[in-house]
Structures are given as structure tokens and as C-alpha cells.
Backbone as a chain_set.jsonl record, in Angstrom:
{"seq": "MNKIENCVAEYGSTLGKHAQRSGDEWLNIERMLVSEHEWTEQAAACLVWLVREYGSFVLGNAYALAVVLGIEAGEAGL", "coords": {"N": [[-9.437, -29.236, 29.367], [-8.401, -26.146, 27.974], [-9.162, -23.759, 25.271], [-6.503, -22.55, 24.472], [-4.877, -24.454, 25.753], [-5.256, -26.587, 24.16], [-4.223, -25.918, 21.977], [-1.373, -25.223, 22.32], [-0.408, -27.685, 23.334], [-0.922, -29.279, 20.695], [0.7, -27.468, 18.7], [3.227, -27.825, 20.087], [3.696, -30.395, 19.729], [4.907, -30.659, 17.384], [6.123, -28.433, 16.644], [7.664, -27.983, 18.653], [10.006, -28.817, 18.906], [11.854, -26.923, 17.819], [13.641, -25.0, 19.044], [15.474, -23.496, 18.765], [15.596, -20.776, 17.131], [16.073, -19.113, 14.367], [16.968, -17.523, 11.071], [16.531, -19.793, 8.542], [14.778, -20.841, 9.685], [12.34, -20.073, 11.126], [10.932, -19.511, 8.619], [10.523, -22.509, 8.274], [9.166, -23.116, 10.252], [6.912, -21.357, 9.344], [5.926, -23.052, 6.967], [5.627, -25.352, 8.416], [3.274, -24.903, 9.487], [1.505, -24.642, 7.869], [1.583, -26.987, 6.082], [1.001, -28.834, 8.422], [-1.223, -27.955, 10.282], [-2.724, -27.162, 8.555], [-3.257, -23.957, 8.0], [-3.401, -21.247, 5.871], [-0.759, -19.853, 3.524], [-0.251, -17.003, 3.873], [-1.733, -16.746, 6.246], [-0.168, -18.151, 7.927], [2.512, -16.576, 7.535], [2.125, -14.529, 8.931], [0.868, -15.011, 11.613], [3.538, -15.767, 12.345], [4.955, -13.589, 12.094], [3.503, -11.866, 13.89], [3.921, -13.339, 16.59], [6.986, -13.491, 16.674], [7.168, -10.364, 16.857], [5.707, -9.356, 18.949], [5.366, -11.732, 21.215], [4.402, -13.863, 23.744], [3.254, -12.349, 25.911], [1.701, -9.98, 24.901], [0.116, -10.915, 23.087], [-1.442, -12.783, 24.326], [-2.924, -11.135, 25.874], [-4.418, -9.973, 23.686], [-5.611, -11.937, 22.659], [-7.428, -12.385, 25.247], [-9.175, -9.828, 24.927], [-9.827, -10.308, 22.449], [-11.626, -12.311, 23.145], [-13.336, -11.529, 25.143], [-14.87, -9.405, 23.376], [-15.965, -10.99, 21.821], [-14.996, -11.895, 19.179], [-14.278, -14.216, 17.031], [-12.977, -14.5, 14.636], [-10.983, -12.256, 12.936], [-11.141, -9.093, 11.053], [-9.138, -9.448, 8.792], [-9.58, -11.903, 7.885], [-7.823, -14.491, 7.901]], "CA": [[-8.176, -28.241, 28.767], [-9.494, -25.173, 27.593], [-8.573, -23.824, 23.578], [-4.894, -22.361, 24.539], [-3.939, -25.55, 26.212], [-5.103, -27.559, 23.152], [-3.38, -25.318, 20.77], [-0.076, -25.187, 22.889], [-0.294, -29.227, 23.058], [-0.889, -29.281, 19.138], [1.809, -26.916, 18.506], [4.377, -28.554, 20.86], [4.259, -31.849, 19.139], [5.209, -30.721, 16.011], [6.854, -27.229, 16.526], [8.34, -27.757, 20.014], [11.457, -29.281, 18.468], [12.527, -25.676, 16.98], [13.701, -24.208, 19.904], [16.719, -22.69, 18.205], [14.785, -19.957, 15.869], [17.23, -18.17, 13.464], [17.495, -17.535, 9.683], [15.576, -19.953, 7.928], [13.967, -21.804, 10.833], [11.337, -19.149, 10.812], [10.31, -20.124, 7.252], [10.334, -23.712, 8.155], [7.992, -22.941, 11.056], [5.811, -21.142, 8.689], [5.828, -24.402, 6.33], [5.036, -26.737, 9.163], [1.849, -24.382, 9.997], [0.703, -24.774, 6.528], [1.495, -28.351, 6.199], [0.493, -29.835, 9.478], [-1.628, -27.319, 10.884], [-3.772, -26.374, 7.959], [-3.006, -22.435, 8.198], [-2.567, -20.692, 4.636], [0.731, -19.298, 3.99], [-0.48, -15.802, 4.588], [-1.967, -16.719, 7.585], [1.01, -18.545, 8.66], [3.471, -15.583, 8.207], [1.154, -13.488, 9.68], [1.2, -15.502, 12.935], [5.106, -16.049, 12.85], [5.28, -12.172, 12.452], [2.871, -11.585, 15.653], [4.711, -14.012, 17.739], [8.134, -12.67, 16.589], [7.178, -8.997, 17.059], [4.905, -9.32, 19.875], [5.446, -12.568, 22.011], [3.032, -14.328, 24.197], [2.368, -11.548, 26.768], [0.784, -9.076, 24.319], [-0.651, -11.851, 22.155], [-2.257, -13.484, 25.645], [-3.672, -9.93, 25.853], [-5.419, -9.665, 22.635], [-6.566, -13.408, 23.011], [-8.169, -11.932, 26.068], [-9.744, -8.958, 24.613], [-11.216, -11.053, 21.487], [-12.6, -13.477, 23.687], [-14.296, -10.344, 25.98], [-15.23, -8.389, 22.277], [-16.83, -12.048, 20.791], [-14.527, -11.481, 18.046], [-13.378, -15.206, 16.902], [-12.046, -14.227, 13.5], [-10.941, -10.973, 12.784], [-11.59, -8.832, 9.557], [-8.608, -9.87, 7.878], [-9.994, -12.909, 7.394], [-7.092, -15.004, 7.526]], "C": [[-8.917, -27.478, 27.902], [-8.608, -24.59, 25.932], [-7.096, -23.209, 23.689], [-4.291, -23.368, 24.703], [-3.964, -26.389, 24.958], [-4.131, -26.804, 22.328], [-1.855, -25.637, 21.355], [0.132, -26.971, 22.972], [0.129, -29.313, 21.551], [0.169, -28.919, 18.694], [3.301, -27.53, 18.853], [4.798, -29.841, 20.208], [4.876, -31.828, 17.939], [6.024, -29.559, 15.835], [8.028, -26.946, 17.73], [9.867, -28.304, 20.057], [12.519, -28.164, 18.164], [12.576, -24.743, 18.001], [14.806, -23.261, 19.56], [15.967, -21.984, 16.976], [15.685, -18.874, 15.326], [17.259, -18.545, 12.207], [16.111, -18.213, 9.014], [14.464, -20.755, 8.569], [12.567, -21.165, 10.749], [10.256, -19.682, 9.736], [10.193, -21.713, 7.452], [9.019, -23.835, 9.239], [6.841, -22.612, 10.585], [5.214, -22.261, 7.887], [5.062, -24.996, 7.062], [3.353, -26.262, 9.658], [0.62, -24.686, 9.076], [0.383, -26.028, 6.278], [0.764, -29.258, 6.846], [-0.516, -29.359, 10.162], [-2.974, -26.592, 10.37], [-3.938, -24.859, 7.81], [-2.568, -21.945, 6.713], [-1.339, -20.203, 4.634], [0.577, -17.794, 4.588], [-0.699, -15.601, 5.929], [-0.656, -17.149, 8.399], [2.163, -17.419, 8.944], [3.214, -14.638, 8.597], [1.427, -13.736, 11.19], [2.458, -15.496, 13.345], [5.411, -14.405, 13.187], [4.912, -11.762, 13.752], [3.879, -12.187, 16.488], [6.066, -13.329, 17.656], [8.343, -10.951, 17.086], [6.803, -8.867, 18.455], [4.832, -10.219, 21.241], [4.078, -12.86, 22.653], [2.116, -13.442, 25.027], [1.289, -10.712, 26.15], [-0.144, -9.822, 23.762], [-1.817, -12.374, 23.273], [-3.369, -12.252, 26.031], [-4.885, -9.839, 25.12], [-6.092, -10.946, 22.552], [-7.762, -12.569, 24.19], [-9.177, -10.901, 25.563], [-10.818, -9.632, 23.372], [-12.06, -11.803, 21.868], [-14.007, -12.444, 24.491], [-15.273, -9.987, 24.955], [-16.266, -9.414, 21.645], [-15.989, -11.801, 19.592], [-13.659, -12.915, 18.058], [-12.767, -14.9, 15.577], [-12.222, -13.161, 12.89], [-11.245, -10.373, 11.338], [-10.494, -8.831, 8.613], [-8.954, -11.113, 7.149], [-8.99, -14.474, 6.887], [-7.854, -16.335, 8.107]], "O": [[-9.847, -27.886, 27.206], [-7.526, -25.078, 25.607], [-6.434, -23.515, 22.698], [-3.248, -23.561, 24.078], [-2.912, -26.913, 24.59], [-3.088, -27.409, 22.081], [-1.185, -26.403, 20.663], [1.189, -27.329, 22.452], [1.306, -29.403, 21.203], [0.871, -29.801, 18.197], [4.25, -27.662, 18.079], [5.948, -30.274, 20.146], [5.358, -32.844, 17.438], [6.724, -29.585, 14.822], [8.917, -26.095, 17.773], [10.67, -28.228, 20.986], [13.736, -28.341, 18.217], [11.802, -23.787, 18.035], [14.921, -22.221, 20.208], [15.769, -22.607, 15.933], [15.926, -17.838, 15.945], [17.522, -19.72, 11.951], [15.019, -17.656, 8.899], [13.462, -21.204, 8.013], [11.664, -21.846, 10.263], [9.122, -20.121, 9.929], [9.604, -22.213, 6.494], [8.047, -24.558, 9.025], [5.8, -23.139, 10.979], [4.016, -22.483, 8.066], [3.918, -25.274, 6.704], [2.476, -27.024, 10.064], [-0.578, -24.88, 9.281], [-0.793, -26.385, 6.209], [0.091, -30.172, 6.368], [-1.012, -30.235, 10.87], [-3.832, -25.923, 10.947], [-5.06, -24.574, 7.39], [-1.427, -22.225, 6.346], [-0.757, -20.086, 5.712], [1.173, -17.433, 5.603], [-0.206, -14.748, 6.666], [-0.223, -16.528, 9.37], [2.684, -17.234, 10.043], [4.044, -13.732, 8.676], [2.038, -12.946, 11.91], [2.708, -15.27, 14.528], [5.944, -14.001, 14.221], [5.706, -11.379, 14.612], [4.678, -11.459, 17.078], [6.328, -12.56, 18.581], [9.369, -10.445, 17.541], [7.582, -8.257, 19.188], [4.368, -9.716, 22.265], [2.989, -12.38, 22.337], [0.887, -13.478, 25.071], [0.163, -10.644, 26.643], [-1.311, -9.453, 23.897], [-3.012, -12.321, 22.978], [-4.508, -12.497, 26.428], [-6.024, -9.688, 25.562], [-7.305, -10.9, 22.344], [-8.878, -12.238, 23.79], [-10.308, -11.257, 25.891], [-12.045, -9.556, 23.301], [-13.099, -12.076, 21.267], [-15.222, -12.618, 24.402], [-16.459, -10.119, 25.26], [-17.257, -8.996, 21.046], [-16.742, -11.292, 18.762], [-12.649, -13.032, 18.753], [-11.591, -15.258, 15.645], [-13.278, -12.884, 12.322], [-11.591, -11.167, 10.464], [-10.726, -8.252, 7.552], [-8.652, -11.316, 5.973], [-9.238, -15.258, 5.971], [-7.365, -17.451, 7.934]]}, "num_chains": 1, "name": "protein.A"}
């Protein structure tokens, strides 16, 4: 299993039940990222915002570009 498949499996086990995402549900997802996946509050909020704004197509391309450029952790230090 590659890194993306591992992340999908990990998040799917705790976040997959949140298929209906509206209102406070996004905040609950942020909270679960903090409590169950060791994200900081700032990083969780940023991640959820990126997902909502750009989705998997753009973020998948961003991931591929980061891998090619050898960027593991960005300048934001999240």
C-alpha cells in the first residue's frame, strides 16, 4: 500500500461515516483530525479548507508535484 492508500484507509475508518457534510459537520471533521489523527487545530482547519475549496483532483496534482519536487513539509510548517 502506498502513502495515499494508507491515508485513505486511516481517514476512512474514522471519517468515512461523515458522508453528509454540512454546517457543523466540517467542524466535527476538524476536531476528529485533531483528536484522532494528531493534527494541530490550525493544520486541520487548513486541510479541511483545502479539501472543500479544491477537492481531490487539484490536491492529487499538488501531491504529485510536491513528490517530484521533493517537498515533504511545506513552508507553512503545519
